[in-house]
ChimeraX commands (.cxc) that place a marker at each C-alpha (Angstrom):
marker #1 position -15.64,-10.44,53.34 radius 0.5
marker #1 position -15.43,-7.05,52.89 radius 0.5
marker #1 position -12.19,-5.10,52.50 radius 0.5
marker #1 position -12.15,-1.74,54.20 radius 0.5
marker #1 position -12.21,1.66,52.32 radius 0.5
marker #1 position -9.03,2.43,53.92 radius 0.5
marker #1 position -7.12,-0.74,52.68 radius 0.5
marker #1 position -8.84,-0.14,49.49 radius 0.5
marker #1 position -7.58,3.35,49.11 radius 0.5
marker #1 position -4.11,2.43,50.28 radius 0.5
marker #1 position -3.73,-0.19,47.55 radius 0.5
marker #1 position -5.43,1.41,44.71 radius 0.5
marker #1 position -2.36,3.16,43.23 radius 0.5
marker #1 position 0.01,0.06,43.09 radius 0.5
marker #1 position -2.84,-2.25,41.76 radius 0.5
marker #1 position -3.73,0.29,38.88 radius 0.5
marker #1 position -0.02,0.91,38.05 radius 0.5
marker #1 position 0.70,-2.71,38.30 radius 0.5
marker #1 position -2.12,-3.59,35.97 radius 0.5
marker #1 position -1.14,-1.00,33.46 radius 0.5
marker #1 position 2.51,-2.25,33.64 radius 0.5
marker #1 position 1.32,-5.23,31.82 radius 0.5
marker #1 position -0.08,-3.12,28.79 radius 0.5
marker #1 position -2.34,-0.46,28.14 radius 0.5
marker #1 position -5.93,-0.87,29.20 radius 0.5
marker #1 position -9.34,1.09,29.53 radius 0.5
marker #1 position -11.30,1.71,32.59 radius 0.5
marker #1 position -13.96,-1.21,32.44 radius 0.5
marker #1 position -11.16,-3.68,31.76 radius 0.5
marker #1 position -9.22,-2.50,34.72 radius 0.5
marker #1 position -12.28,-2.89,37.07 radius 0.5
marker #1 position -12.69,-6.31,35.68 radius 0.5
marker #1 position -9.08,-7.40,36.07 radius 0.5
marker #1 position -9.19,-6.21,39.71 radius 0.5
marker #1 position -12.27,-8.21,40.33 radius 0.5
marker #1 position -10.55,-11.38,38.79 radius 0.5
marker #1 position -7.39,-10.78,40.72 radius 0.5
marker #1 position -9.26,-10.45,43.93 radius 0.5
marker #1 position -11.63,-13.38,43.17 radius 0.5
marker #1 position -14.49,-10.94,43.60 radius 0.5
marker #1 position -13.50,-9.52,46.69 radius 0.5
marker #1 position -12.45,-6.12,45.49 radius 0.5
marker #1 position -15.49,-4.54,43.55 radius 0.5
marker #1 position -14.18,-1.46,42.80 radius 0.5
marker #1 position -16.74,1.17,40.98 radius 0.5
marker #1 position -16.09,3.73,38.32 radius 0.5
marker #1 position -16.43,6.41,41.01 radius 0.5
marker #1 position -13.05,5.01,42.62 radius 0.5
marker #1 position -11.17,4.12,39.52 radius 0.5
marker #1 position -11.80,7.14,37.28 radius 0.5
marker #1 position -10.89,9.96,39.74 radius 0.5
marker #1 position -7.58,7.88,40.62 radius 0.5
marker #1 position -6.80,7.52,36.73 radius 0.5
marker #1 position -7.22,11.26,36.33 radius 0.5
marker #1 position -4.95,12.05,39.43 radius 0.5
marker #1 position -2.20,9.50,38.19 radius 0.5
marker #1 position -2.47,11.16,34.87 radius 0.5
marker #1 position -1.86,14.71,36.44 radius 0.5
marker #1 position 1.09,13.16,38.22 radius 0.5
marker #1 position 2.49,12.06,35.12 radius 0.5
marker #1 position 2.30,8.52,35.99 radius 0.5
marker #1 position 0.02,7.46,33.14 radius 0.5
marker #1 position -0.92,8.86,29.77 radius 0.5
marker #1 position -4.02,8.42,27.91 radius 0.5
marker #1 position -5.59,8.55,24.46 radius 0.5
marker #1 position -8.79,7.79,22.87 radius 0.5
marker #1 position -9.02,4.84,20.42 radius 0.5
marker #1 position -11.86,3.37,18.32 radius 0.5
marker #1 position -11.85,-0.41,17.88 radius 0.5
marker #1 position -13.76,-1.20,14.60 radius 0.5
marker #1 position -17.33,-2.25,15.77 radius 0.5
marker #1 position -17.03,-0.92,19.23 radius 0.5
marker #1 position -17.30,2.58,21.03 radius 0.5
marker #1 position -14.48,4.76,21.58 radius 0.5
marker #1 position -12.62,4.17,24.73 radius 0.5
marker #1 position -10.00,6.10,26.84 radius 0.5
marker #1 position -6.95,3.93,26.94 radius 0.5
marker #1 position -4.37,4.37,29.81 radius 0.5
marker #1 position -0.60,3.47,29.74 radius 0.5
marker #1 position 2.04,3.71,32.47 radius 0.5
marker #1 position 4.79,6.11,31.91 radius 0.5
marker #1 position 8.46,5.96,32.97 radius 0.5
marker #1 position 7.53,7.95,36.08 radius 0.5
marker #1 position 4.73,5.39,36.54 radius 0.5
marker #1 position 7.06,2.65,36.46 radius 0.5
marker #1 position 9.27,4.32,38.91 radius 0.5
marker #1 position 6.27,5.32,41.28 radius 0.5
marker #1 position 5.29,1.38,41.09 radius 0.5
marker #1 position 8.62,0.38,42.06 radius 0.5
marker #1 position 8.58,2.71,45.11 radius 0.5
marker #1 position 5.03,1.43,46.04 radius 0.5
marker #1 position 6.21,-2.01,45.84 radius 0.5
marker #1 position 9.23,-1.44,48.22 radius 0.5
marker #1 position 6.83,0.23,50.56 radius 0.5
marker #1 position 4.17,-2.54,50.37 radius 0.5
marker #1 position 7.07,-5.15,50.74 radius 0.5
marker #1 position 7.92,-3.50,54.06 radius 0.5
marker #1 position 4.23,-3.57,55.28 radius 0.5
marker #1 position 3.52,-7.08,54.28 radius 0.5
marker #1 position 6.74,-8.33,55.82 radius 0.5
marker #1 position 5.92,-6.75,59.28 radius 0.5
marker #1 position 2.44,-8.19,59.22 radius 0.5
marker #1 position 3.83,-11.68,58.37 radius 0.5
marker #1 position 6.10,-11.25,61.44 radius 0.5
marker #1 position 3.63,-10.17,63.53 radius 0.5
marker #1 position 1.00,-12.87,62.25 radius 0.5
marker #1 position 3.21,-15.77,62.23 radius 0.5
marker #1 position 4.90,-15.03,65.49 radius 0.5
marker #1 position 4.04,-16.59,68.96 radius 0.5
marker #1 position 1.00,-14.23,69.48 radius 0.5
marker #1 position -0.67,-15.53,66.33 radius 0.5
marker #1 position -4.15,-16.93,67.38 radius 0.5
marker #1 position -4.24,-19.46,64.64 radius 0.5
marker #1 position -1.05,-21.14,66.40 radius 0.5
marker #1 position -2.34,-20.84,69.83 radius 0.5
marker #1 position -2.26,-23.96,72.03 radius 0.5
marker #1 position -5.13,-22.58,73.88 radius 0.5
marker #1 position -8.59,-24.16,72.78 radius 0.5
marker #1 position -11.00,-21.64,71.47 radius 0.5
marker #1 position -13.91,-23.39,73.07 radius 0.5
marker #1 position -14.10,-24.76,76.54 radius 0.5
marker #1 position -14.64,-28.49,76.05 radius 0.5
marker #1 position -16.58,-28.69,79.48 radius 0.5
marker link #1:1,2 radius 0.2
marker link #1:2,3 radius 0.2
marker link #1:3,4 radius 0.2
marker link #1:4,5 radius 0.2
marker link #1:5,6 radius 0.2
marker link #1:6,7 radius 0.2
marker link #1:7,8 radius 0.2
marker link #1:8,9 radius 0.2
marker link #1:9,10 radius 0.2
marker link #1:10,11 radius 0.2
marker link #1:11,12 radius 0.2
marker link #1:12,13 radius 0.2
marker link #1:13,14 radius 0.2
marker link #1:14,15 radius 0.2
marker link #1:15,16 radius 0.2
marker link #1:16,17 radius 0.2
marker link #1:17,18 radius 0.2
marker link #1:18,19 radius 0.2
marker link #1:19,20 radius 0.2
marker link #1:20,21 radius 0.2
marker link #1:21,22 radius 0.2
marker link #1:22,23 radius 0.2
marker link #1:23,24 radius 0.2
marker link #1:24,25 radius 0.2
marker link #1:25,26 radius 0.2
marker link #1:26,27 radius 0.2
marker link #1:27,28 radius 0.2
marker link #1:28,29 radius 0.2
marker link #1:29,30 radius 0.2
marker link #1:30,31 radius 0.2
marker link #1:31,32 radius 0.2
marker link #1:32,33 radius 0.2
marker link #1:33,34 radius 0.2
marker link #1:34,35 radius 0.2
marker link #1:35,36 radius 0.2
marker link #1:36,37 radius 0.2
marker link #1:37,38 radius 0.2
marker link #1:38,39 radius 0.2
marker link #1:39,40 radius 0.2
marker link #1:40,41 radius 0.2
marker link #1:41,42 radius 0.2
marker link #1:42,43 radius 0.2
marker link #1:43,44 radius 0.2
marker link #1:44,45 radius 0.2
marker link #1:45,46 radius 0.2
marker link #1:46,47 radius 0.2
marker link #1:47,48 radius 0.2
marker link #1:48,49 radius 0.2
marker link #1:49,50 radius 0.2
marker link #1:50,51 radius 0.2
marker link #1:51,52 radius 0.2
marker link #1:52,53 radius 0.2
marker link #1:53,54 radius 0.2
marker link #1:54,55 radius 0.2
marker link #1:55,56 radius 0.2
marker link #1:56,57 radius 0.2
marker link #1:57,58 radius 0.2
marker link #1:58,59 radius 0.2
marker link #1:59,60 radius 0.2
marker link #1:60,61 radius 0.2
marker link #1:61,62 radius 0.2
marker link #1:62,63 radius 0.2
marker link #1:63,64 radius 0.2
marker link #1:64,65 radius 0.2
marker link #1:65,66 radius 0.2
marker link #1:66,67 radius 0.2
marker link #1:67,68 radius 0.2
marker link #1:68,69 radius 0.2
marker link #1:69,70 radius 0.2
marker link #1:70,71 radius 0.2
marker link #1:71,72 radius 0.2
marker link #1:72,73 radius 0.2
marker link #1:73,74 radius 0.2
marker link #1:74,75 radius 0.2
marker link #1:75,76 radius 0.2
marker link #1:76,77 radius 0.2
marker link #1:77,78 radius 0.2
marker link #1:78,79 radius 0.2
marker link #1:79,80 radius 0.2
marker link #1:80,81 radius 0.2
marker link #1:81,82 radius 0.2
marker link #1:82,83 radius 0.2
marker link #1:83,84 radius 0.2
marker link #1:84,85 radius 0.2
marker link #1:85,86 radius 0.2
marker link #1:86,87 radius 0.2
marker link #1:87,88 radius 0.2
marker link #1:88,89 radius 0.2
marker link #1:89,90 radius 0.2
marker link #1:90,91 radius 0.2
marker link #1:91,92 radius 0.2
marker link #1:92,93 radius 0.2
marker link #1:93,94 radius 0.2
marker link #1:94,95 radius 0.2
marker link #1:95,96 radius 0.2
marker link #1:96,97 radius 0.2
marker link #1:97,98 radius 0.2
marker link #1:98,99 radius 0.2
marker link #1:99,100 radius 0.2
marker link #1:100,101 radius 0.2
marker link #1:101,102 radius 0.2
marker link #1:102,103 radius 0.2
marker link #1:103,104 radius 0.2
marker link #1:104,105 radius 0.2
marker link #1:105,106 radius 0.2
marker link #1:106,107 radius 0.2
marker link #1:107,108 radius 0.2
marker link #1:108,109 radius 0.2
marker link #1:109,110 radius 0.2
marker link #1:110,111 radius 0.2
marker link #1:111,112 radius 0.2
marker link #1:112,113 radius 0.2
marker link #1:113,114 radius 0.2
marker link #1:114,115 radius 0.2
marker link #1:115,116 radius 0.2
marker link #1:116,117 radius 0.2
marker link #1:117,118 radius 0.2
marker link #1:118,119 radius 0.2
marker link #1:119,120 radius 0.2
marker link #1:120,121 radius 0.2
marker link #1:121,122 radius 0.2
marker link #1:122,123 radius 0.2
view
């Protein structure tokens, strides 16, 4: 299954802020975590992630710092700010509304999965 660009774009900010709310991280680790959380269905690229991180930084939702781990190369680590946590809470409220509405639609009487009509004509 391929998740559409529109859905990826809409969910990108709360996903990144949510990951960073668990602790600071760097780009490659964020990409890896998104891939793991989605069982490989969301295969983000650096071209999607880094512009988002830079925008979140400009908005004050994340801060960054360069760090060097002994034996490894220097990496830019990102951490969520108080403003970012507030934005994450707002994004979560909005997503809860969307998800709940979709559940009502999908679990309602018009749900194709619950239909009593056969999908294939037995004749």
